[in-house]
C-alpha positions as CSV (number, residue, x, y, z in Angstrom):
1,X,64.1,84.1,145.2
2,X,64.7,83.2,148.8
3,X,68.5,83.3,149.0
4,X,68.8,86.9,150.1
5,X,66.2,86.5,152.8
6,X,68.1,83.4,154.2
7,X,71.4,85.2,154.0
8,X,70.1,88.0,156.1
9,X,69.0,85.4,158.8
10,X,72.3,83.5,159.3
11,X,73.1,84.6,162.8
12,X,69.5,84.0,163.9
13,X,69.5,80.5,162.4
14,X,72.8,79.6,164.1
15,X,71.5,80.8,167.4
16,X,68.2,78.8,167.0
17,X,70.2,75.8,166.1
18,X,72.7,76.1,169.0
19,X,69.7,76.4,171.4
20,X,68.1,73.3,169.9
21,X,71.3,71.2,170.2
22,X,71.7,72.3,173.9
23,X,68.9,69.9,174.9
24,X,70.3,66.3,175.4
25,X,67.2,64.9,173.8
26,X,67.8,61.2,173.9
27,X,64.5,59.5,173.7
28,X,63.5,57.6,176.9
29,X,60.2,55.9,176.9
30,X,58.4,56.6,180.1
31,X,55.0,56.1,181.7
32,X,54.7,59.9,182.4
33,X,51.9,61.1,180.0
34,X,53.3,64.7,180.2
35,X,56.8,63.6,179.2
36,X,56.4,60.2,177.3
37,X,60.0,60.5,176.0
38,X,61.7,62.1,178.9
39,X,62.2,65.7,180.1
40,X,64.9,66.6,177.4
41,X,62.6,65.6,174.6
42,X,59.7,67.4,176.2
43,X,61.8,70.5,176.6
44,X,63.2,70.5,173.0
45,X,59.8,70.3,171.5
46,X,58.6,73.1,173.6
47,X,61.5,75.2,172.5
48,X,61.0,74.6,168.8
49,X,57.3,75.1,168.9
50,X,57.7,78.4,170.7
51,X,60.2,79.4,168.1
52,X,57.8,78.6,165.4
53,X,55.1,80.7,167.3
54,X,57.5,83.5,167.6
55,X,58.2,83.3,163.8
56,X,54.5,83.7,163.1
57,X,53.4,80.1,162.5
58,X,50.6,78.1,163.8
59,X,51.7,75.4,166.2
60,X,50.3,72.4,168.0
61,X,51.7,70.1,170.7
62,X,50.1,66.6,170.3
63,X,50.1,65.5,173.9
64,X,53.9,65.8,174.1
65,X,54.4,62.8,171.7
66,X,55.1,65.1,168.8
67,X,54.1,68.5,167.5
68,X,53.9,70.6,164.3
69,X,54.4,74.1,162.9
70,X,52.3,75.1,160.0
71,X,51.4,78.0,157.5
72,X,49.1,78.5,154.6
73,X,45.6,77.5,153.6
74,X,44.0,74.9,151.5
75,X,42.8,71.3,151.7
76,X,46.2,69.8,150.6
77,X,49.1,69.5,153.0
78,X,52.7,69.6,152.2
79,X,54.6,67.7,154.9
80,X,58.2,68.2,156.1
81,X,59.1,65.3,158.4
82,X,61.8,65.8,161.0
83,X,62.8,64.6,164.4
84,X,64.3,66.3,167.5
85,X,65.5,63.2,169.4
86,X,69.1,62.1,169.1
87,X,71.3,59.1,169.7
88,X,73.6,59.1,172.8
89,X,77.1,60.6,172.8
90,X,80.0,59.1,174.6
91,X,83.0,60.7,176.3
92,X,85.2,60.2,173.3
93,X,83.9,63.5,171.8
94,X,86.5,66.2,171.5
95,X,83.8,68.9,171.4
96,X,81.0,68.8,174.2
97,X,78.1,67.0,172.4
98,X,75.4,69.5,173.6
99,X,77.3,72.8,173.5
100,X,77.1,73.5,169.8
101,X,80.8,74.5,169.4
102,X,81.7,76.3,166.2
103,X,85.1,75.7,164.7
104,X,86.4,76.0,161.1
105,X,83.0,76.8,159.9
106,X,81.6,73.5,161.4
107,X,79.0,73.5,164.2
108,X,79.6,70.5,166.4
109,X,76.9,68.9,168.4
110,X,74.8,65.7,168.7
111,X,71.9,66.2,166.3
112,X,73.7,68.8,164.1
113,X,73.1,66.8,161.0
114,X,70.6,64.2,162.4
115,X,68.2,65.9,162.5
116,X,68.2,69.2,164.4
117,X,70.2,71.1,161.8
118,X,68.0,70.1,158.9
119,X,64.8,70.9,161.0
120,X,66.0,74.4,161.7
121,X,67.0,74.8,158.1
122,X,63.5,73.7,157.0
123,X,61.9,76.0,159.6
124,X,63.6,79.1,158.2
125,X,62.9,77.9,154.6
126,X,59.2,77.9,155.6
127,X,59.5,81.3,157.1
128,X,61.1,82.7,153.8
129,X,58.4,81.2,151.8
130,X,55.6,82.6,154.1
131,X,57.1,86.1,154.1
132,X,57.8,86.4,150.4
133,X,55.2,84.5,148.3
134,X,51.7,83.2,148.5
135,X,51.0,79.5,148.3
136,X,47.8,77.5,147.8
137,X,48.5,74.7,150.1
138,X,49.2,74.3,153.9
139,X,52.8,73.5,154.8
140,X,53.5,71.6,158.0
141,X,56.8,70.8,159.8
142,X,56.1,67.7,161.8
143,X,58.4,67.1,164.7
144,X,58.9,63.7,166.2
145,X,60.7,62.6,169.4
146,X,61.2,58.9,169.1
147,X,62.6,58.4,165.6
148,X,65.9,56.9,167.0
149,X,64.0,54.1,168.7
150,X,60.5,52.8,168.0
151,X,58.7,55.7,166.1
152,X,56.0,55.8,168.7
153,X,55.8,59.5,168.1
154,X,54.9,59.2,164.4
155,X,52.5,56.4,165.1
156,X,50.7,58.8,167.6
157,X,50.6,61.5,164.9
158,X,49.0,59.1,162.4
159,X,46.3,58.2,165.0
160,X,45.4,61.8,165.6
161,X,46.3,63.9,162.6
162,X,46.0,63.9,158.8
163,X,48.6,62.5,156.6
164,X,50.5,64.9,154.3
165,X,49.4,64.9,150.6
166,X,53.0,65.1,149.5
167,X,56.2,65.9,151.3
168,X,59.8,65.1,152.2
169,X,62.0,64.3,155.2
170,X,65.2,66.3,155.6
171,X,66.9,63.4,157.3
172,X,69.1,61.7,154.7
173,X,71.0,62.7,151.6
174,X,70.8,65.0,148.6
175,X,69.9,65.0,145.8
176,X,66.9,62.9,147.0
177,X,66.2,59.3,148.0
178,X,63.8,57.3,145.9
179,X,64.4,53.9,147.9
180,X,65.0,53.1,151.5
181,X,65.7,49.5,152.5
182,X,63.4,47.6,154.8
183,X,64.5,47.2,158.5
184,X,64.4,44.1,160.6
185,X,65.3,44.0,164.3
186,X,65.8,40.6,165.9
187,X,67.2,39.1,169.0
188,X,68.9,35.8,169.6
189,X,68.4,34.6,173.2
190,X,69.5,31.7,175.3
191,X,69.3,30.8,179.0
192,X,72.5,30.8,180.9
193,X,73.2,28.5,183.9
194,X,76.8,29.3,185.0
195,X,78.5,26.2,186.2
196,X,81.5,25.9,184.0
197,X,85.2,26.8,185.1
198,X,84.9,30.3,183.5
199,X,81.7,32.4,184.2
200,X,80.6,35.6,182.6
201,X,79.3,37.8,185.5
202,X,78.7,41.1,183.7
203,X,78.4,42.6,180.1
204,X,78.6,46.3,179.4
205,X,78.2,47.9,175.9
206,X,78.0,51.5,177.1
207,X,74.2,51.6,176.3
208,X,74.9,51.2,172.6
209,X,71.8,51.8,170.4
210,X,70.9,48.9,168.2
211,X,71.2,51.1,165.0
212,X,74.8,52.1,165.9
213,X,77.9,50.0,165.2
214,X,79.2,49.4,168.8
215,X,82.7,50.7,169.6
216,X,82.8,49.2,173.2
217,X,82.1,46.0,174.7
218,X,83.3,44.9,178.2
219,X,83.0,41.5,179.8
220,X,83.9,40.4,183.3
221,X,85.2,36.9,183.5
222,X,85.2,35.0,186.8
223,X,87.1,31.8,187.6
224,X,89.6,30.2,190.1
225,X,93.0,31.9,190.7
226,X,94.7,28.9,189.2
227,X,93.0,28.8,185.8
228,X,93.1,32.5,185.4
229,X,97.1,32.6,185.8
230,X,97.8,29.4,184.0
231,X,95.2,29.4,181.1
232,X,92.9,32.3,180.7
233,X,95.5,35.2,180.7
234,X,97.9,33.3,178.4
235,X,95.1,32.5,175.9
236,X,93.8,36.1,175.8
237,X,97.3,37.3,175.0
238,X,97.9,34.7,172.4
239,X,94.5,35.4,170.8
240,X,95.2,39.2,170.6
241,X,98.6,38.6,168.9
242,X,97.3,35.9,166.5
243,X,94.2,37.8,165.4
244,X,95.5,41.4,165.7
245,X,92.5,41.9,167.9
246,X,91.6,45.3,169.3
247,X,91.0,43.8,172.8
248,X,92.5,44.8,176.1
249,X,92.4,42.9,179.4
250,X,93.4,43.4,183.0
251,X,93.4,41.3,186.2
252,X,90.9,42.8,188.7
253,X,91.8,40.4,191.5
254,X,92.7,36.7,191.8
255,X,89.2,35.6,190.5
256,X,88.1,38.3,188.0
257,X,89.4,39.4,184.6
258,X,88.1,42.4,182.7
259,X,88.2,42.1,178.9
260,X,87.3,45.0,176.7
261,X,86.8,44.9,172.9
262,X,87.3,48.2,171.0
263,X,85.5,49.0,167.7
264,X,84.7,52.0,165.5
265,X,81.3,53.6,165.6
266,X,79.2,54.1,162.5
267,X,75.5,54.1,161.5
268,X,73.9,50.7,161.2
269,X,72.9,51.6,157.6
270,X,76.6,51.6,156.9
271,X,78.2,48.8,159.1
272,X,81.1,48.5,156.6
273,X,82.3,52.0,157.8
274,X,82.8,50.8,161.3
275,X,84.2,48.0,163.4
276,X,81.8,46.0,165.7
277,X,83.2,45.6,169.1
278,X,80.3,43.2,170.1
279,X,80.9,40.8,167.2
280,X,84.6,40.6,167.9
281,X,83.8,40.0,171.6
282,X,81.4,37.1,170.9
283,X,83.8,35.4,168.6
284,X,86.6,35.7,171.1
285,X,84.4,34.3,173.8
286,X,83.6,31.3,171.6
287,X,87.2,30.6,171.0
288,X,87.9,30.9,174.8
289,X,84.9,28.5,175.5
290,X,86.3,25.9,172.9
291,X,89.9,25.9,174.2
292,X,88.5,25.1,177.7
293,X,86.1,22.5,176.4
294,X,83.1,24.5,177.1
295,X,80.0,25.0,174.9
296,X,77.7,27.8,174.4
297,X,75.2,27.1,171.6
298,X,74.5,30.8,171.2
299,X,78.2,31.8,170.8
300,X,78.9,29.0,168.6
301,X,75.9,29.7,166.4
302,X,77.0,33.3,166.1
303,X,80.6,32.4,165.3
304,X,79.5,29.9,162.5
305,X,76.6,31.8,161.0
306,X,77.3,35.5,161.5
307,X,80.9,35.8,162.7
308,X,82.2,39.3,161.7
309,X,80.1,39.7,158.6
310,X,78.1,42.7,157.9
311,X,77.6,42.5,154.1
312,X,74.7,40.2,153.6
313,X,76.2,36.8,154.2
314,X,74.1,36.2,157.2
315,X,73.5,32.5,157.4
316,X,74.1,32.2,153.7
317,X,71.1,34.2,152.9
318,X,72.0,36.5,149.9
319,X,69.8,39.3,148.8
320,X,70.6,42.3,146.6
321,X,68.9,44.6,144.3
322,X,69.1,48.2,143.2
323,X,68.8,49.5,146.7
324,X,71.9,47.5,147.7
325,X,72.7,44.3,149.5
326,X,71.5,42.9,152.8
327,X,73.6,44.2,155.7
328,X,73.7,43.3,159.4
329,X,74.7,45.2,162.6
330,X,75.1,43.6,165.9
331,X,74.1,46.4,168.2
332,X,73.2,44.7,171.6
333,X,74.8,42.2,173.9
334,X,73.5,41.6,177.4
335,X,73.3,39.3,180.3
336,X,70.2,39.8,182.4
337,X,68.2,37.4,184.5
338,X,70.4,34.5,183.6
339,X,69.8,35.0,179.9
340,X,72.2,36.1,177.1
341,X,70.7,38.5,174.4
342,X,72.2,39.4,171.1
343,X,70.3,42.1,169.3
344,X,70.8,42.7,165.4
345,X,69.6,45.4,163.1
346,X,69.3,44.3,159.4
347,X,68.9,46.6,156.4
348,X,67.0,44.6,153.7
349,X,66.8,45.3,150.0
350,X,63.4,46.7,148.9
351,X,62.5,43.6,146.8
352,X,63.1,41.2,149.7
353,X,60.2,40.3,151.9
354,X,60.8,40.9,155.6
355,X,58.4,38.1,156.4
356,X,60.3,35.8,154.2
357,X,63.7,36.8,155.6
358,X,62.5,36.5,159.1
359,X,61.2,32.9,158.4
360,X,64.5,32.0,156.7
361,X,66.6,33.1,159.7
362,X,64.3,31.6,162.4
363,X,64.3,28.3,160.6
364,X,68.0,28.2,160.5
365,X,68.3,29.0,164.2
366,X,65.8,26.3,165.1
367,X,67.6,23.8,163.0
368,X,70.9,24.5,164.7
369,X,69.6,24.4,168.3
370,X,66.0,24.7,169.6
371,X,67.4,26.1,172.9
372,X,68.2,29.4,171.0
373,X,65.2,31.7,170.7
374,X,65.0,34.0,167.6
375,X,62.5,36.8,168.2
376,X,61.4,39.6,165.9
377,X,61.3,43.0,167.7
378,X,60.6,45.3,164.9
379,X,59.9,45.7,161.2
380,X,59.9,48.7,159.0
381,X,58.7,48.1,155.4
382,X,60.8,49.5,152.7
383,X,60.1,52.7,150.7
384,X,60.2,52.7,147.0
385,X,59.2,55.4,144.4
386,X,60.1,55.3,140.8
387,X,63.0,57.6,139.8
388,X,60.6,59.0,137.2
389,X,57.9,60.0,139.8
390,X,57.2,63.7,139.7
391,X,58.1,64.2,143.3
392,X,61.6,62.6,142.8
393,X,62.3,64.5,139.5
394,X,61.1,67.8,141.0
395,X,63.3,67.6,144.1
396,X,66.3,66.4,142.3
397,X,65.9,69.1,139.7
398,X,65.8,71.8,142.4
399,X,68.9,70.4,144.1
400,X,70.8,70.4,140.8
401,X,69.7,73.8,139.9
402,X,70.7,75.3,143.3
403,X,74.1,73.5,143.4
404,X,75.1,73.4,139.8
405,X,75.5,69.5,140.2
406,X,74.1,66.8,138.0
407,X,73.4,64.3,140.8
408,X,70.9,61.5,140.3
409,X,68.4,60.0,142.9
410,X,69.9,57.4,145.3
411,X,68.9,54.5,147.5
412,X,70.0,54.2,151.1
413,X,69.9,51.8,154.0
414,X,68.7,54.3,156.5
415,X,65.1,54.9,157.5
416,X,63.4,58.2,157.6
417,X,59.8,59.3,158.4
418,X,59.2,59.5,154.7
419,X,58.3,55.8,154.7
420,X,55.5,56.5,157.2
421,X,53.4,58.2,154.6
422,X,52.6,57.7,150.9
423,X,54.0,60.3,148.3
424,X,56.9,61.3,150.7
425,X,60.7,60.9,150.1
426,X,63.8,61.8,152.1
427,X,65.6,64.9,150.9
428,X,68.9,66.1,152.2
429,X,70.7,67.4,154.1
430,X,74.0,65.4,153.6
431,X,75.7,66.5,150.4
432,X,77.1,64.3,147.7
433,X,80.7,63.6,148.4
434,X,80.7,64.7,152.0
435,X,81.3,62.3,154.9
436,X,78.0,61.4,156.7
437,X,78.5,62.3,160.3
438,X,75.1,60.9,161.4
439,X,75.5,59.0,164.7
440,X,79.2,59.6,164.6
441,X,81.7,61.0,167.4
442,X,81.9,64.7,166.9
443,X,78.9,65.0,164.7
444,X,78.8,68.3,162.9
445,X,77.0,70.2,160.1
446,X,79.1,72.5,157.9
447,X,77.6,76.0,158.1
448,X,77.7,76.5,154.4
449,X,75.7,73.4,153.9
450,X,73.3,74.5,156.7
451,X,72.5,77.6,154.7
452,X,72.4,76.2,151.3
453,X,70.1,73.4,152.4
454,X,67.7,76.0,153.7
455,X,67.7,77.7,150.4
456,X,67.0,74.4,148.7
457,X,64.2,73.5,151.1
458,X,62.6,76.9,150.4
459,X,62.6,76.3,146.7
460,X,61.2,72.9,147.2
461,X,58.5,74.1,149.7
462,X,57.4,76.8,147.2
463,X,57.4,74.3,144.3
464,X,55.3,71.7,146.1
465,X,52.9,74.3,147.7
466,X,52.4,76.8,144.8
């Protein structure tokens, strides 16, 4: 019903997406009430709201925390839950991350698949429905600006606006998601009083987000000239050769050595797809400390309890159910105000209590060394809706009808706004069998997927709102 309309809007849709991607909207929490998440997030929200107004929708800016675009009438509200903030992009991109380059039918840019591309697909799907048919409910595209960090945008929305009656978030995978793991963010901390023969004077992880597998970690080691030449440099070389470690080092001067660990970036929901530069660095540092008869309880605890694991073997705690197993990403490592901090992002099976897991980990840390602090910095409860629920079966049926597939609902480790509201699930836009470019270098959306997802969303909007 809506395919021909969307086919006629392809160039306009591409233009709108390119403009949306041009804003480097990395959420930065500020004290400015007019730009609570920074200028780029402010500007991209203004642009998309203005685009919605030009397309004939009602729009509202909720004090610059978030906004929405709406059409239709009625008491019931169909929600489409998307976000316009993005994770950072480093200098390893081969396409400028905010220029929306098109090559081989792929549009490259930070946010192309997470979540600006699906947001624009959804917006034009709403326009197709509004122009072609009558619906009996309101349809609202909710636009967040702090999804990649602490969800303050969606918390603000929930304080000031009504919750959708039913809805979906175009921020994950097709055919649809019936379960999203719980998320636990915790930090291990220990004071550092440098007095040993080798001192760490700086740690740099290139501002890695905690929900991204880090691909870079640099540490500056300081010591006397004698120990550097006779012991530190030979040890590093031997360690690299023995462990086939992706570590580089160079002598800065007669007292300082730079050590860099290289990894492979991936989303924290899929840590097995990456290689963690921070974990490899901490394990290396603990080995260096031991050979020089030094002791860091934090490094040693990490080496023994976590090491390079990502697959649920954290501290011997095993958890697994139909949503998958417990996974771990070490996304933060810093030295500030004479304190080491290691930040971890865990994706927890839906049947495992976050409070129980937190207590288990904290008890094991305390039993190892009370000098190590284990702090919980964030929890997101899991989402679970039965595979037989009408929302799940309806969206899955629409996807299969539009694509000719026979795909079944899936569970993921990622987190979407769907878990912020009852009766909502995530729905696209990654296709089965396609590589997930979310948070990756050279993130892109295939333009064929961009357009077919809009057609799928149009059918879903009509089905839920008719």
